[in-house]
C-alpha positions in Angstrom: 7.8 -13.8 19.5 4.5 -11.9 19.0 5.6 -9.1 21.4 8.9 -8.7 19.5 7.1 -8.5 16.2 4.9 -5.7 17.5 7.9 -3.8 18.9 9.7 -4.1 15.5 6.6 -2.7 13.7 6.4 0.2 16.1 10.1 0.9 15.7 9.7 0.8 11.9 6.9 3.4 12.0 8.8 5.7 14.4 12.0 5.5 12.2 9.9 6.2 9.1 8.3 9.2 10.7 11.6 10.5 11.9 13.1 10.1 8.5 10.2 11.9 6.8 10.6 14.8 9.2 14.3 15.0 8.6 13.8 14.9 4.9 11.4 17.9 5.1 13.6 19.9 7.5 16.6 19.4 5.2 14.8 21.4 2.5 13.6 24.6 4.2 12.6 26.3 1.0 9.9 23.7 0.3 8.6 23.8 3.8 7.0 27.2 3.0 4.4 25.3 0.9 1.3 24.7 2.9 0.1 21.2 3.7 -2.8 20.8 1.3 -4.9 17.7 2.0 -6.0 17.2 -1.6 -2.3 17.2 -2.8 -1.2 14.8 -0.1 -4.1 12.4 -0.4 -3.9 9.4 -2.8 -6.2 6.5 -3.4 -6.7 3.5 -5.6 -9.2 0.7 -6.0 -9.1 -2.8 -7.5 -9.5 -6.5 -7.1 -7.5 -9.2 -5.4 -7.4 -12.5 -3.5 -6.3 -13.7 -0.1 -5.0 -17.3 0.2 -5.1 -19.3 3.3 -3.8 -22.9 3.8 -6.6 -25.5 4.2 -5.5 -29.1 4.4 -2.7 -29.4 1.8 -3.9 -26.6 -0.5 -4.3 -22.8 -0.5 -7.9 -21.6 -0.7 -8.6 -18.2 -2.4 -11.0 -15.6 -1.1 -11.7 -13.1 -3.9 -12.3 -9.5 -2.9 -12.7 -5.9 -3.8 -10.2 -3.3 -2.3 -10.0 0.4 -1.7 -6.6 1.9 -0.8 -6.6 5.5 0.5 -3.4 7.0 2.0 -2.1 10.3 3.2 1.5 11.4 2.5 3.2 13.0 5.5 6.0 14.4 3.4 5.9 17.1 0.7 9.5 18.1 0.1 10.5 15.4 -2.4 8.6 14.5 -5.5 9.9 10.9 -5.8 9.8 9.9 -2.2 7.2 9.9 0.5 6.3 8.4 3.9 2.6 7.7 4.1 -0.1 6.4 6.4 -3.1 4.6 5.0 -5.2 1.5 4.7 -6.4 -1.1 2.2 -10.1 -1.8 3.0 -11.1 -5.1 1.5 -14.3 -7.1 1.4 -14.9 -10.5 -0.2 -16.7 -13.8 -0.1 -15.4 -17.4 -0.1 -17.5 -19.7 -2.2 -17.6 -23.3 -1.0 -15.2 -25.6 -2.8 -14.2 -29.2 -2.9 -11.3 -28.4 -0.5 -13.3 -26.2 1.9 -17.0 -26.4 1.7 -17.6 -23.5 4.1 -19.0 -20.2 2.6 -18.2 -17.0 4.5 -17.8 -13.2 4.2 -14.3 -11.8 4.4 -13.2 -8.2 5.5 -9.9 -6.7 6.1 -9.2 -3.4 8.0 -5.5 -2.7 8.2 -3.5 0.4 9.3 -0.4 0.7 7.1 2.8 2.8 7.2 4.7 2.8 3.9 7.8 4.2 2.2 7.1 5.1 -1.4 9.7 5.6 -4.1 9.3 6.9 -7.7 6.0 6.4 -9.4 3.0 7.8 -7.5 5.2 8.6 -4.4 3.7 12.1 -4.5 1.5 14.3 -6.7 4.6 15.5 -8.6 6.5 12.3 -9.3 8.7 12.0 -12.4 9.1 8.3 -12.7 7.2 5.8 -14.9 7.9 3.0 -12.4 8.1 3.0 -8.6 7.9 0.7 -5.6 7.0 0.7 -2.0 7.2 -1.3 1.2 5.8 -1.1 4.7 3.8 -2.7 7.4 1.3 -2.2 10.1 -1.5 -3.9 12.0 -4.8 -5.3 10.8 -8.2 -6.6 11.9 -9.9 -9.1 9.6 -13.0 -11.2 9.5 -12.4 -14.8 8.4 -14.9 -17.6 8.9 -17.1 -15.5 11.2 -14.1 -14.8 13.5 -12.3 -11.5 14.0 -8.5 -11.9 14.0 -5.8 -9.3 14.4 -2.1 -9.1 14.1 0.9 -7.7 12.2 1.0 -7.4 8.4 3.8 -6.5 6.0 3.3 -5.3 2.5 5.3 -4.3 -0.6 4.7 -3.8 -4.3 5.3 -1.9 -7.5 3.5 0.9 -9.4 3.7 2.1 -12.9 2.0 3.2 -16.1 0.5 0.4 -18.2 -0.9 1.4 -21.5 -1.9 4.8 -20.1 -3.4 4.3 -16.7 -1.4 3.9 -13.5 -1.5 0.6 -11.7 -0.3 -0.9 -8.4 0.5 -4.6 -7.8 0.5 -5.2 -4.0 1.5 -8.2 -2.0 0.6 -8.4 1.7 1.4 -11.0 4.4 -0.7 -11.5 7.5 1.0 -13.4 10.4 -1.4 -15.5 12.5 -1.2 -14.9 16.2 -2.8 -18.1 17.5 -2.8 -21.7 16.5 -6.5 -21.7 15.6 -5.9 -18.7 13.2 -4.4 -19.0 9.7 -1.8 -16.8 8.0 -2.8 -15.0 4.8 -1.1 -14.2 1.5 -2.8 -11.4 -0.4 -2.3 -10.2 -4.0 -4.1 -7.1 -5.2 -4.2 -5.3 -8.6 -5.3 -1.6 -8.2 -5.8 1.3 -10.5 -4.4 4.6 -9.1 -7.0 7.4 -9.2 -6.5 11.1 -9.2 -7.0 14.1 -11.5 -3.3 14.9 -11.7 -2.0 11.9 -13.7 -2.3 13.6 -17.0 -0.2 16.5 -15.7 2.3 14.0 -14.3 2.6 12.3 -17.7 3.5 15.7 -19.2 6.0 16.3 -16.4 7.7 13.0 -17.2 7.9 13.8 -20.9 9.4 17.2 -20.2 11.8 15.7 -17.7 13.0 13.1 -20.2 13.4 15.8 -22.9 15.3 18.0 -20.5 17.7 15.2 -19.5 18.3 14.2 -23.1 19.0 17.8 -24.1 21.6 18.2 -21.3 23.4 15.2 -22.5 
């Protein structure tokens, strides 16, 4: 079962990379643009919590997160295939259910499909979504565990700033490990968001004028 999961994740990443290369090759005019790291790099930061099952309840581990990613496509404004991570660190405070206190850390490698909002530097959508998966190493109760992880979420403007809500699911590999559910709220950072807002306004005006 574990081997099949790893094979599926590898196949997912290969298909995504193939699709992104095909998307770029299909628009040769755009391929003349150079690959500029600052325009392909995105990042966000925020807070979240991972939940693990302990006895008959789910215990939270509150954490801070930083999510850098690099888009491997630059032909489409509202689609991208990216590689990145979501580095997280937190602390579990002893509770009535689980009286152990420990440091938590998560170091995943993620491949993601991004659509709409914040898919690229030049997106034209107020809302967007993404999904993907990868492999992670995390520190939980003084033990390093590793295994496959899947993730999905939504992005959008909320009262001005751009936010991401992300859900991630870690699958335990051994009986002594525990699976994790993680919810994170992140603010998307970058100097280009003001220009993007203008692009979106112009796009809506243009579309309305054509009608």
